[in-house]
TIBAMI-773541 format. One record per residue: residue in three letters; residue number from 1; x, y, z of N, C-alpha, C, O, CB in turn. Coordinates in steps of 0.05 Angstrom, whole numbers. Atoms other than C-alpha are relative to their C-alpha. Glycine has a CB too. Example, Ala and Ser with C-alpha at 12.3 -4.5 7.8 and 13.67 -1.06 7.14 Angstrom:
BEGIN
<"ALA", 1, <18, -24, 0>, <246, -90, 156>, <18, 24, 0>, <39, 24, 13>, <-20, 1, 25>>
<"SER", 2, <-16, -24, -1>, <273, -21, 143>, <-15, 22, 14>, <-5, 44, 18>, <9, 9, -29>>
***
This chain:
BEGIN
<"UNK", 1, <30, 1, -1>, <813, -819, -695>, <-11, 28, 1>, <0, 45, 14>, <-10, -17, 24>>
<"UNK", 2, <12, -27, -1>, <767, -760, -707>, <-10, 6, 28>, <-18, -12, 43>, <-22, 2, -20>>
<"UNK", 3, <10, -8, -26>, <748, -720, -646>, <-30, 0, 0>, <-43, 4, -20>, <10, 28, 8>>
<"UNK", 4, <29, 0, -1>, <676, -726, -621>, <-12, 27, -6>, <1, 48, -1>, <-10, -10, 27>>
<"UNK", 5, <13, -26, 7>, <626, -673, -644>, <-6, 17, 24>, <-8, 41, 22>, <-25, -5, -15>>
<"UNK", 6, <6, -15, -24>, <611, -653, -573>, <1, -17, 24>, <5, -41, 22>, <-28, 13, -3>>
<"UNK", 7, <-1, 16, -25>, <610, -674, -500>, <-23, -19, 2>, <-45, -14, -7>, <2, 18, 24>>
<"UNK", 8, <21, 19, -6>, <571, -735, -480>, <-9, 4, 29>, <7, 2, 47>, <10, -30, -4>>
<"UNK", 9, <11, -6, -27>, <526, -718, -421>, <-12, -25, 11>, <-29, -38, -1>, <-21, 23, -2>>
<"UNK", 10, <9, 25, -13>, <514, -776, -374>, <-15, 7, 26>, <-7, 26, 41>, <24, -19, 6>>
<"UNK", 11, <14, -3, -25>, <463, -780, -317>, <-21, 21, 1>, <-32, 27, 22>, <20, 5, 21>>
<"UNK", 12, <21, -21, 1>, <416, -725, -339>, <-26, -12, -11>, <-27, -19, -34>, <9, 25, -17>>
<"UNK", 13, <25, 13, 8>, <346, -753, -341>, <-22, 21, -1>, <-23, 41, 13>, <-8, -22, 20>>
<"UNK", 14, <23, -18, 4>, <282, -719, -364>, <-18, -2, 25>, <-23, -24, 35>, <-15, -7, -25>>
<"UNK", 15, <19, 0, -23>, <236, -698, -307>, <-27, -10, -9>, <-35, -6, -32>, <-2, 28, 11>>
<"UNK", 16, <27, 9, 6>, <168, -730, -304>, <-19, 24, 0>, <-15, 42, 16>, <-9, -22, 20>>
<"UNK", 17, <20, -22, 2>, <109, -686, -323>, <-22, -7, 20>, <-36, -27, 18>, <-12, 3, -29>>
<"UNK", 18, <21, 4, -20>, <62, -679, -263>, <-22, 20, -5>, <-18, 44, -6>, <12, 4, 28>>
<"UNK", 19, <23, -16, 3>, <-8, -653, -274>, <-16, -1, 26>, <-24, -22, 35>, <-18, -9, -24>>
<"UNK", 20, <16, -2, -24>, <-44, -628, -212>, <-28, 10, -8>, <-31, 31, -20>, <14, 20, 21>>
<"UNK", 21, <27, -6, 8>, <-119, -628, -221>, <-16, 12, 23>, <-18, -1, 44>, <-14, -25, -11>>
<"UNK", 22, <18, -12, -19>, <-164, -581, -182>, <-28, -10, -6>, <-40, -2, -26>, <1, 32, 0>>
<"UNK", 23, <24, 15, 6>, <-227, -623, -177>, <-27, 14, 5>, <-47, 7, -7>, <0, -25, 14>>
<"UNK", 24, <25, -13, -7>, <-279, -576, -147>, <-5, 25, -18>, <14, 39, -24>, <0, 8, 29>>
<"UNK", 25, <7, -24, 15>, <-316, -523, -187>, <-21, 16, 16>, <-33, 35, 5>, <-11, -7, -28>>
<"UNK", 26, <20, -13, -17>, <-362, -501, -130>, <8, 28, 6>, <31, 35, 10>, <-4, -16, 26>>
<"UNK", 27, <-4, -28, -8>, <-370, -427, -114>, <12, 1, 28>, <3, -13, 46>, <-26, 16, -2>>
<"UNK", 28, <-13, -3, -26>, <-324, -407, -57>, <18, -23, 7>, <26, -26, 31>, <-21, 3, 21>>
<"UNK", 29, <-16, 24, -5>, <-283, -472, -64>, <27, 7, 12>, <38, 29, 8>, <3, -16, -26>>
<"UNK", 30, <-26, -3, -13>, <-219, -482, -25>, <22, -14, -17>, <46, -11, -11>, <-1, -12, 28>>
<"UNK", 31, <-18, 16, 15>, <-187, -527, -77>, <24, 15, -12>, <46, 5, -10>, <-14, -12, -23>>
<"UNK", 32, <-23, -14, 11>, <-143, -474, -111>, <21, 6, 21>, <45, 7, 15>, <-9, 25, -13>>
<"UNK", 33, <-19, -5, -21>, <-111, -458, -44>, <17, -24, 5>, <42, -23, 7>, <-15, 9, 26>>
<"UNK", 34, <-14, 25, -5>, <-93, -530, -32>, <18, -7, -23>, <41, -14, -20>, <-20, -23, 5>>
<"UNK", 35, <-15, 6, 24>, <-70, -540, -104>, <25, 18, -2>, <46, 8, -11>, <-17, 3, -25>>
<"UNK", 36, <-22, -18, 1>, <-25, -479, -100>, <23, -9, 19>, <46, -8, 12>, <-8, 29, 6>>
<"UNK", 37, <-20, 9, -19>, <10, -505, -38>, <13, -27, -9>, <37, -30, -7>, <-13, -4, 28>>
<"UNK", 38, <-10, 25, 9>, <16, -575, -67>, <19, 4, -24>, <40, -9, -26>, <-23, -19, -9>>
<"UNK", 39, <-17, -6, 22>, <46, -547, -131>, <27, 11, 9>, <48, 5, -2>, <-13, 20, -20>>
<"UNK", 40, <-25, -10, -12>, <97, -509, -89>, <17, -23, 11>, <42, -23, 7>, <-6, 20, 22>>
<"UNK", 41, <-15, 23, -11>, <116, -574, -54>, <12, -17, -23>, <35, -26, -21>, <-18, -17, 17>>
<"UNK", 42, <-10, 16, 23>, <123, -610, -121>, <23, 13, -14>, <42, 0, -23>, <-23, -5, -20>>
<"UNK", 43, <-22, -14, 13>, <167, -556, -151>, <25, -1, 18>, <48, -3, 8>, <-8, 29, -6>>
<"UNK", 44, <-22, 2, -19>, <210, -556, -88>, <13, -28, 0>, <37, -31, 2>, <-9, 7, 28>>
<"UNK", 45, <-10, 28, 0>, <216, -632, -92>, <20, -3, -22>, <41, -17, -18>, <-24, -19, -5>>
<"UNK", 46, <-20, 0, 22>, <252, -624, -159>, <-2, -23, -19>, <13, -23, -38>, <26, 0, 12>>
<"UNK", 47, <2, 24, 18>, <230, -689, -191>, <-20, 3, -23>, <-23, -15, -38>, <-6, -23, 16>>
<"UNK", 48, <22, -3, 19>, <175, -660, -234>, <1, 26, -15>, <11, 47, -6>, <-26, -3, 14>>
<"UNK", 49, <10, -24, 13>, <155, -611, -287>, <-29, 2, 7>, <-44, -17, 2>, <5, -2, -32>>
<"UNK", 50, <26, -2, -13>, <91, -585, -256>, <-19, 18, -17>, <-12, 39, -25>, <2, 11, 28>>
<"UNK", 51, <21, -15, 13>, <26, -562, -289>, <-25, -3, 17>, <-32, -25, 25>, <-6, -9, -29>>
<"UNK", 52, <25, 0, -15>, <-38, -543, -251>, <-23, 4, -20>, <-23, 23, -36>, <-1, 22, 22>>
<"UNK", 53, <23, -2, 17>, <-104, -556, -287>, <-25, 4, 18>, <-31, -14, 34>, <-3, -26, -19>>
<"UNK", 54, <24, -6, -16>, <-166, -524, -256>, <-25, -7, -17>, <-30, 6, -37>, <0, 30, 9>>
<"UNK", 55, <23, 8, 15>, <-230, -558, -278>, <-21, 22, -3>, <-39, 21, -20>, <-13, -24, 13>>
<"UNK", 56, <19, -23, 2>, <-269, -493, -266>, <3, 15, -26>, <-15, 29, -35>, <4, 19, 24>>
<"UNK", 57, <-4, -14, 25>, <-238, -466, -330>, <-3, -17, -24>, <5, -9, -46>, <27, 12, 1>>
<"UNK", 58, <2, 19, 22>, <-254, -526, -373>, <-29, -6, -6>, <-45, -9, 12>, <15, -26, 6>>
<"UNK", 59, <27, 8, 8>, <-317, -542, -413>, <-3, -30, 3>, <9, -46, -13>, <-6, 9, -30>>
<"UNK", 60, <3, 29, -5>, <-338, -610, -385>, <-30, -7, 3>, <-41, -7, 25>, <16, -8, 27>>
<"UNK", 61, <28, 8, -2>, <-409, -630, -403>, <-4, -26, 14>, <14, -43, 15>, <-12, -2, -29>>
<"UNK", 62, <6, 25, -13>, <-443, -685, -364>, <-10, -21, -20>, <-8, -45, -15>, <-21, 5, 22>>
<"UNK", 63, <10, 18, 21>, <-475, -715, -427>, <24, -10, -16>, <40, 6, -27>, <-21, 14, -18>>
<"UNK", 64, <-22, 12, 14>, <-427, -764, -460>, <-8, -11, -27>, <-31, -19, -31>, <13, -22, 17>>
<"UNK", 65, <6, 14, 25>, <-423, -791, -532>, <-6, -29, 5>, <1, -40, 26>, <24, 3, -20>>
<"UNK", 66, <8, 29, -3>, <-450, -861, -544>, <24, -18, 1>, <24, -38, 16>, <-18, -8, -23>>
<"UNK", 67, <-23, 17, 2>, <-382, -891, -560>, <19, 4, 24>, <22, 27, 34>, <15, 4, -26>>
<"UNK", 68, <-19, -2, -22>, <-331, -906, -505>, <26, 13, -9>, <35, 6, -31>, <5, -27, 12>>
<"UNK", 69, <-26, -11, 8>, <-267, -865, -506>, <22, -21, 0>, <43, -17, -13>, <8, 22, 19>>
<"UNK", 70, <-20, 21, 0>, <-229, -930, -493>, <4, -11, -29>, <26, -16, -37>, <-9, -23, 18>>
<"UNK", 71, <-2, 12, 27>, <-245, -955, -564>, <1, 22, -22>, <11, 16, -44>, <-24, -17, -5>>
<"UNK", 72, <-1, -21, 21>, <-253, -888, -601>, <27, 12, -3>, <34, 21, -25>, <-20, 22, 7>>
<"UNK", 73, <-27, -11, 2>, <-183, -865, -585>, <0, 29, -7>, <-16, 45, 4>, <16, -15, -20>>
<"UNK", 74, <-3, -28, 8>, <-163, -800, -619>, <-25, 11, -13>, <-29, 35, -15>, <23, 4, -18>>
<"UNK", 75, <25, -8, 14>, <-230, -799, -656>, <-22, 7, 19>, <-44, 16, 10>, <-9, -21, -19>>
<"UNK", 76, <21, -6, -19>, <-270, -789, -592>, <-9, 29, -2>, <8, 47, 0>, <8, -7, 29>>
<"UNK", 77, <9, -27, 5>, <-314, -727, -603>, <-3, 17, 26>, <-25, 18, 37>, <-27, -1, -15>>
<"UNK", 78, <1, -17, -24>, <-296, -681, -545>, <-6, 29, -8>, <1, 37, -30>, <26, -2, 16>>
<"UNK", 79, <4, -28, 6>, <-318, -608, -541>, <27, 14, -4>, <47, 7, 8>, <-15, 14, 23>>
<"UNK", 80, <-25, -15, 5>, <-266, -558, -566>, <12, 11, 25>, <36, 13, 28>, <-5, 22, -21>>
<"UNK", 81, <-9, -11, -24>, <-263, -527, -498>, <14, -19, 19>, <26, -11, 39>, <-23, 13, 14>>
<"UNK", 82, <-13, 20, -17>, <-238, -592, -468>, <28, -6, -9>, <42, -21, 4>, <-17, -26, 0>>
<"UNK", 83, <-26, 6, 11>, <-176, -593, -511>, <24, 4, 19>, <42, -12, 20>, <5, 16, -25>>
<"UNK", 84, <-22, -4, -18>, <-130, -563, -458>, <2, -22, 21>, <24, -30, 29>, <-2, 27, 14>>
<"UNK", 85, <0, 21, -20>, <-151, -616, -407>, <10, -26, -13>, <27, -40, -2>, <-28, -4, 11>>
<"UNK", 86, <-8, 25, 14>, <-143, -674, -457>, <30, 1, -6>, <44, -20, -2>, <-15, -3, -26>>
<"UNK", 87, <-29, -3, 6>, <-74, -648, -478>, <16, -4, 25>, <37, -17, 24>, <5, 27, -14>>
<"UNK", 88, <-15, 3, -25>, <-51, -642, -406>, <0, -28, 10>, <21, -38, 19>, <-12, 19, 21>>
<"UNK", 89, <1, 27, -9>, <-75, -711, -388>, <17, -19, -17>, <31, -36, -7>, <-29, -10, 1>>
<"UNK", 90, <-15, 17, 18>, <-44, -743, -449>, <30, 4, 3>, <45, -15, 1>, <-8, 7, -29>>
<"UNK", 91, <-28, -6, -3>, <23, -709, -437>, <11, -6, 28>, <36, -5, 32>, <5, 28, -7>>
<"UNK", 92, <-9, 4, -27>, <26, -726, -363>, <13, -27, 4>, <6, -47, -9>, <-24, 2, 19>>
<"UNK", 93, <-11, 25, -9>, <70, -779, -332>, <-11, -8, 27>, <-9, -31, 35>, <31, 2, 2>>
<"UNK", 94, <11, 5, -27>, <35, -773, -264>, <-21, 22, 6>, <-21, 43, -6>, <22, 0, 21>>
<"UNK", 95, <22, -18, -8>, <-25, -740, -232>, <-1, 3, 30>, <4, -16, 45>, <-27, -9, -11>>
<"UNK", 96, <9, -4, -28>, <-43, -709, -165>, <-28, 12, -2>, <-32, 33, -14>, <19, 19, 16>>
<"UNK", 97, <28, -9, 1>, <-118, -701, -156>, <-6, 13, 26>, <-4, 1, 48>, <-20, -24, -6>>
<"UNK", 98, <8, -15, -24>, <-140, -647, -107>, <-30, 0, 1>, <-43, 12, -16>, <12, 29, 0>>
<"UNK", 99, <29, 3, -1>, <-210, -663, -84>, <-12, 5, 27>, <1, -2, 48>, <-8, -28, -9>>
<"UNK", 100, <15, -1, -25>, <-260, -644, -31>, <-17, -25, 3>, <-17, -43, -14>, <-18, 26, 2>>
<"UNK", 101, <19, 22, -3>, <-312, -692, -4>, <-28, 12, 2>, <-34, 28, 19>, <7, -16, 26>>
<"UNK", 102, <28, -8, 0>, <-384, -680, -22>, <-18, -24, 5>, <-18, -43, -10>, <-8, 13, -28>>
<"UNK", 103, <18, 22, -7>, <-434, -726, 12>, <14, -27, -2>, <4, -46, -14>, <-25, 0, -19>>
<"UNK", 104, <-16, 25, -1>, <-381, -779, 24>, <11, -9, -27>, <16, -33, -31>, <-16, -22, 13>>
<"UNK", 105, <-12, 7, 25>, <-355, -777, -47>, <13, 24, -13>, <16, 45, 1>, <-22, -12, -20>>
<"UNK", 106, <-14, -22, 13>, <-320, -733, -98>, <-18, 15, -19>, <-40, 5, -25>, <25, -11, -15>>
<"UNK", 107, <18, -17, 16>, <-349, -677, -142>, <-7, -12, -28>, <9, -27, -40>, <13, 27, -4>>
<"UNK", 108, <9, 9, 27>, <-388, -691, -206>, <18, 11, -22>, <22, -2, -42>, <-29, 9, -5>>
<"UNK", 109, <-19, -12, 19>, <-340, -645, -243>, <24, -18, -5>, <34, -21, -27>, <9, 28, 9>>
<"UNK", 110, <-24, 18, 2>, <-283, -693, -228>, <-8, -26, -14>, <8, -36, -30>, <11, -5, 28>>
<"UNK", 111, <9, 24, 14>, <-323, -754, -249>, <-4, 4, -30>, <4, -13, -46>, <-27, -10, 13>>
<"UNK", 112, <3, -6, 29>, <-341, -721, -315>, <27, 2, -14>, <30, -8, -36>, <-16, 26, -4>>
<"UNK", 113, <-27, -3, 12>, <-268, -703, -328>, <13, -28, -4>, <26, -32, -24>, <18, 18, 17>>
<"UNK", 114, <-11, 28, 2>, <-248, -776, -315>, <-14, -14, -23>, <-1, -27, -39>, <-4, -15, 26>>
<"UNK", 115, <15, 16, 19>, <-304, -805, -358>, <3, 8, -29>, <-1, -8, -47>, <-29, 1, 8>>
<"UNK", 116, <-4, -9, 27>, <-289, -763, -419>, <27, -11, -11>, <32, -6, -35>, <1, 31, -1>>
<"UNK", 117, <-26, 9, 9>, <-221, -797, -423>, <4, -29, 9>, <-11, -39, 27>, <23, 17, 12>>
<"UNK", 118, <-7, 27, -9>, <-191, -867, -417>, <30, -5, -3>, <44, -8, 17>, <-16, -21, -16>>
<"UNK", 119, <-29, 7, 4>, <-123, -880, -449>, <18, 21, 12>, <41, 14, 18>, <5, -2, -30>>
<"UNK", 120, <-17, -21, -11>, <-97, -814, -421>, <8, -6, 29>, <28, 4, 39>, <-14, 27, -1>>
<"UNK", 121, <-6, 8, -28>, <-99, -846, -351>, <16, -26, 1>, <29, -31, 22>, <-26, -3, 16>>
<"UNK", 122, <-9, 28, -1>, <-74, -915, -370>, <30, -2, 6>, <47, 12, -6>, <-6, -13, -26>>
<"UNK", 123, <-28, 6, -7>, <-9, -941, -338>, <15, 25, 9>, <39, 28, 4>, <14, -12, -24>>
<"UNK", 124, <-13, -24, -12>, <4, -875, -302>, <-8, 1, 30>, <-30, -8, 37>, <-9, 26, -15>>
<"UNK", 125, <6, -1, -28>, <7, -863, -227>, <-17, 25, 8>, <-14, 46, -4>, <26, 0, 16>>
<"UNK", 126, <17, -21, -10>, <-44, -821, -190>, <2, 2, 30>, <-3, -18, 44>, <-30, -5, -9>>
<"UNK", 127, <0, -6, -28>, <-36, -790, -121>, <-23, 17, 7>, <-35, 30, -11>, <26, 13, 9>>
<"UNK", 128, <24, -14, -8>, <-90, -757, -80>, <6, 19, 23>, <21, 13, 42>, <-22, -20, 9>>
<"UNK", 129, <0, -20, -22>, <-95, -694, -37>, <-29, 8, 5>, <-42, 19, -13>, <18, 25, -8>>
<"UNK", 130, <28, -5, -6>, <-162, -688, -3>, <-3, 18, 24>, <15, 21, 41>, <-14, -27, 5>>
<"UNK", 131, <7, -18, -23>, <-195, -640, 45>, <-30, -1, 5>, <-46, -7, -13>, <9, 29, -6>>
<"UNK", 132, <28, 1, -7>, <-260, -637, 82>, <-5, 4, 29>, <11, 19, 42>, <-12, -27, -9>>
<"UNK", 133, <6, -2, -28>, <-291, -643, 150>, <16, -20, 17>, <41, -21, 13>, <-30, -5, 5>>
<"UNK", 134, <-15, 18, -18>, <-273, -695, 202>, <15, -22, -14>, <36, -30, -5>, <-19, -12, 20>>
<"UNK", 135, <-13, 22, 15>, <-255, -748, 150>, <22, 10, -19>, <37, -6, -29>, <-21, -15, -16>>
<"UNK", 136, <-21, -11, 17>, <-210, -701, 110>, <-2, -8, -29>, <18, -7, -43>, <26, -9, 11>>
<"UNK", 137, <3, 7, 28>, <-239, -723, 44>, <7, -29, -7>, <9, -36, -30>, <16, 18, -17>>
<"UNK", 138, <-9, 27, 5>, <-219, -796, 52>, <-20, -17, -15>, <-13, -35, -30>, <8, -14, 26>>
<"UNK", 139, <21, 15, 14>, <-286, -823, 28>, <2, 6, -30>, <-2, -12, -46>, <-28, 7, 11>>
<"UNK", 140, <-3, -7, 28>, <-276, -785, -37>, <23, -15, -13>, <21, -24, -36>, <4, 31, -3>>
<"UNK", 141, <-24, 13, 10>, <-207, -815, -46>, <-6, -30, -4>, <3, -42, -24>, <24, 4, 18>>
<"UNK", 142, <7, 28, 3>, <-233, -886, -34>, <-16, -5, -26>, <-11, -25, -39>, <-15, -10, 24>>
<"UNK", 143, <15, 3, 24>, <-283, -877, -90>, <16, 5, -25>, <14, -10, -45>, <-25, 19, 0>>
<"UNK", 144, <-17, -5, 23>, <-232, -847, -137>, <19, -23, -6>, <25, -28, -29>, <15, 26, 5>>
<"UNK", 145, <-18, 23, 4>, <-185, -905, -126>, <-13, -22, -15>, <-1, -34, -33>, <10, -11, 27>>
<"UNK", 146, <15, 20, 15>, <-238, -953, -150>, <-4, 7, -29>, <1, -9, -47>, <-28, -5, 13>>
<"UNK", 147, <5, -9, 28>, <-254, -912, -212>, <26, 0, -16>, <26, -10, -39>, <-12, 29, 1>>
<"UNK", 148, <-25, -2, 16>, <-182, -899, -233>, <14, -27, -4>, <28, -31, -24>, <19, 19, 13>>
<"UNK", 149, <-10, 28, 5>, <-163, -972, -223>, <-13, -12, -24>, <-1, -27, -39>, <-4, -17, 25>>
<"UNK", 150, <14, 11, 23>, <-216, -989, -274>, <12, 11, -26>, <10, -3, -46>, <-30, 8, 2>>
<"UNK", 151, <-12, -12, 24>, <-180, -943, -323>, <30, -8, -2>, <44, 4, -19>, <-2, 30, 1>>
<"UNK", 152, <-28, 11, 0>, <-114, -981, -310>, <21, 20, 9>, <44, 19, 1>, <6, -9, -29>>
<"UNK", 153, <-19, -18, -13>, <-83, -924, -272>, <11, -14, 25>, <-1, -34, 35>, <-12, 27, 8>>
<"UNK", 154, <-13, 11, -24>, <-37, -939, -212>, <-4, 20, 22>, <8, 42, 21>, <30, -7, -5>>
<"UNK", 155, <5, -19, -22>, <-61, -906, -148>, <21, -3, 22>, <30, -25, 28>, <-28, -5, 12>>
<"UNK", 156, <-21, -2, -20>, <-11, -885, -95>, <-11, -3, 28>, <-31, 10, 34>, <17, 26, -3>>
<"UNK", 157, <10, 6, -26>, <-21, -911, -25>, <0, 25, 19>, <-20, 32, 31>, <15, -23, 13>>
<"UNK", 158, <-3, -22, -19>, <6, -851, 15>, <-9, 26, -12>, <4, 37, -30>, <30, 2, 9>>
<"UNK", 159, <10, -25, 10>, <-36, -790, 2>, <1, 21, 22>, <12, 16, 44>, <-29, -3, -10>>
<"UNK", 160, <2, -22, -19>, <-49, -724, 38>, <-30, 5, 5>, <-46, 6, -14>, <14, 26, -10>>
<"UNK", 161, <27, -5, -8>, <-114, -712, 76>, <0, 22, 21>, <15, 22, 40>, <-15, -25, 10>>
<"UNK", 162, <1, -23, -18>, <-133, -647, 111>, <-28, 1, 12>, <-46, 13, 1>, <6, 26, -15>>
<"UNK", 163, <26, -2, -15>, <-190, -656, 162>, <-4, 29, 9>, <15, 44, 16>, <0, -19, 24>>
<"UNK", 164, <8, -26, -10>, <-228, -593, 182>, <18, 22, -11>, <30, 38, 4>, <2, 0, 31>>
<"UNK", 165, <-18, -18, 13>, <-189, -552, 132>, <-6, 29, 7>, <12, 46, 6>, <-1, -3, -30>>
<"UNK", 166, <8, -28, -6>, <-228, -489, 151>, <13, 11, 25>, <14, 35, 28>, <-30, 1, 2>>
<"UNK", 167, <-15, -9, -24>, <-190, -486, 217>, <29, -9, -1>, <45, 0, 16>, <-13, -9, 25>>
<"UNK", 168, <-27, 12, 1>, <-127, -524, 196>, <19, 14, -19>, <42, 6, -22>, <-2, -29, -7>>
<"UNK", 169, <-17, -15, 18>, <-100, -474, 145>, <0, 29, 7>, <-20, 40, 18>, <-10, -4, -30>>
<"UNK", 170, <-1, -28, -5>, <-77, -403, 151>, <19, 12, -21>, <41, 2, -25>, <10, 7, 29>>
<"UNK", 171, <-17, -14, 20>, <-50, -355, 98>, <9, -19, -22>, <32, -17, -31>, <24, 13, 14>>
<"UNK", 172, <-7, 18, 22>, <-52, -409, 45>, <18, -23, 6>, <28, -36, -13>, <12, 16, -21>>
<"UNK", 173, <-17, 22, -7>, <-13, -460, 84>, <-12, -16, 22>, <-26, -5, 40>, <28, 11, 8>>
<"UNK", 174, <10, 16, -22>, <-30, -519, 129>, <15, 7, 26>, <39, 12, 25>, <2, -30, -6>>
<"UNK", 175, <-12, -6, -26>, <-17, -507, 203>, <16, -23, 11>, <34, -19, 27>, <-21, 8, 20>>
<"UNK", 176, <-14, 24, -9>, <8, -578, 214>, <29, 2, -10>, <34, 2, -34>, <-13, -26, -11>>
<"UNK", 177, <-28, -2, 8>, <85, -573, 215>, <10, -25, -15>, <31, -24, -28>, <17, 5, 24>>
<"UNK", 178, <-8, 25, 13>, <89, -645, 189>, <-10, -2, -29>, <-2, -20, -43>, <-9, -24, 16>>
<"UNK", 179, <13, 2, 27>, <49, -630, 125>, <20, -2, -23>, <17, -18, -41>, <-18, 23, -4>>
<"UNK", 180, <-20, 1, 21>, <110, -616, 82>, <14, -27, -2>, <21, -36, -23>, <20, 23, 3>>
<"UNK", 181, <-13, 26, 0>, <142, -681, 103>, <-18, -21, -11>, <-8, -39, -26>, <8, -8, 28>>
<"UNK", 182, <18, 19, 12>, <80, -720, 86>, <-2, 4, -30>, <-3, -16, -45>, <-28, 3, 13>>
<"UNK", 183, <1, -6, 29>, <78, -685, 19>, <24, -12, -14>, <22, -23, -36>, <-2, 30, -5>>
<"UNK", 184, <-24, 11, 13>, <150, -706, 5>, <-2, -30, -3>, <7, -41, -23>, <25, 7, 18>>
<"UNK", 185, <3, 29, 2>, <134, -779, 20>, <-18, -7, -24>, <-11, -25, -39>, <-13, -12, 26>>
<"UNK", 186, <18, 5, 22>, <76, -777, -29>, <14, 6, -27>, <12, -10, -45>, <-25, 18, 2>>
<"UNK", 187, <-13, -7, 25>, <118, -742, -82>, <23, -19, -6>, <28, -24, -30>, <10, 29, 2>>
<"UNK", 188, <-21, 20, 5>, <176, -790, -73>, <-12, -25, -13>, <0, -36, -32>, <14, -7, 26>>
<"UNK", 189, <12, 24, 11>, <130, -849, -86>, <-11, 5, -28>, <-9, -12, -46>, <-23, -10, 19>>
<"UNK", 190, <11, -8, 26>, <96, -813, -144>, <22, 1, -21>, <19, -8, -43>, <-16, 26, 2>>
<"UNK", 191, <-22, -2, 18>, <163, -798, -175>, <11, -27, -8>, <18, -31, -31>, <22, 18, 12>>
<"UNK", 192, <-10, 27, 5>, <186, -870, -169>, <-18, -14, -21>, <-8, -25, -40>, <2, -17, 25>>
<"UNK", 193, <19, 13, 18>, <123, -896, -203>, <0, 15, -28>, <-2, 1, -48>, <-28, 0, 12>>
<"UNK", 194, <0, -14, 25>, <124, -841, -256>, <24, -8, -17>, <20, -12, -41>, <0, 31, 5>>
<"UNK", 195, <-24, 7, 15>, <195, -857, -277>, <-2, -29, -10>, <4, -36, -33>, <26, 3, 17>>
<"UNK", 196, <1, 29, 7>, <183, -933, -276>, <-20, -5, -21>, <-15, -20, -40>, <-7, -16, 25>>
<"UNK", 197, <21, 5, 20>, <118, -931, -315>, <6, 15, -26>, <-2, 5, -47>, <-27, 10, 11>>
<"UNK", 198, <-7, -13, 25>, <144, -880, -365>, <19, -18, -16>, <16, -21, -41>, <12, 28, 5>>
<"UNK", 199, <-19, 18, 13>, <202, -927, -380>, <-14, -25, -11>, <-8, -34, -33>, <22, -8, 19>>
<"UNK", 200, <14, 25, 9>, <155, -987, -384>, <-17, 6, -25>, <-18, -10, -43>, <-18, -10, 23>>
<"UNK", 201, <17, -7, 23>, <107, -951, -432>, <17, 3, -25>, <8, -4, -47>, <-16, 26, 5>>
<"UNK", 202, <-17, -4, 23>, <165, -932, -476>, <11, -27, -11>, <16, -30, -35>, <23, 18, 7>>
<"UNK", 203, <-12, 26, 8>, <192, -1004, -477>, <-20, -18, -13>, <-14, -31, -33>, <13, -13, 24>>
<"UNK", 204, <20, 19, 9>, <128, -1043, -487>, <-28, 13, 2>, <-34, 24, 24>, <1, -27, 17>>
<"UNK", 205, <28, -10, -2>, <56, -1020, -503>, <-15, -14, 22>, <-14, -38, 25>, <-14, -2, -27>>
<"UNK", 206, <16, 12, -22>, <10, -1030, -444>, <-23, -17, -12>, <-37, -8, -29>, <-11, 23, 18>>
<"UNK", 207, <21, 18, 11>, <-37, -1089, -457>, <-28, 5, 12>, <-39, -12, 25>, <8, -29, 5>>
<"UNK", 208, <26, -7, -11>, <-102, -1054, -440>, <-22, -14, -16>, <-46, -10, -10>, <-5, 31, 0>>
***
């Protein structure tokens, strides 16, 4: 029998693509600090290929076209400056949304980024990392869970919340020694859903 052309590699699976979204564009925002630490945790976790997308660098108008992106698909007329965001969302297997809490909800910049897209979120898992005052951004996350469920995303139960972040962080890191452990729990769950849903999307088109 002829010899094989090369070795057969077994057990090597492609890493899921994780997109971390910095949701605040406010002057003096703390979001990039949180996102940088979260990205470090995700890379250490080892289950993801990690990309950070900062909405402050993306053109995201508040005025939307008349047609819904759900039905327009690839023909949806987005601004040219939004292309990096759209490409990142489309290529992602999972998301982590880093959000503050503004008036018991999440920033308008984040809502606009969500509303300009639809299929890019569908049948993909979304985790949340929030920060704020006494509530730690939890009100923002509750609202985001409702919105993203409408887009057929799968929201992850165990998130990260940082109350009173202005005194709870130092030198770019949370002071809570348990924070890295909480992050690992979130990332473990996110990785499980990312792998499961990626396989499901590949096997059968999602019936949205």
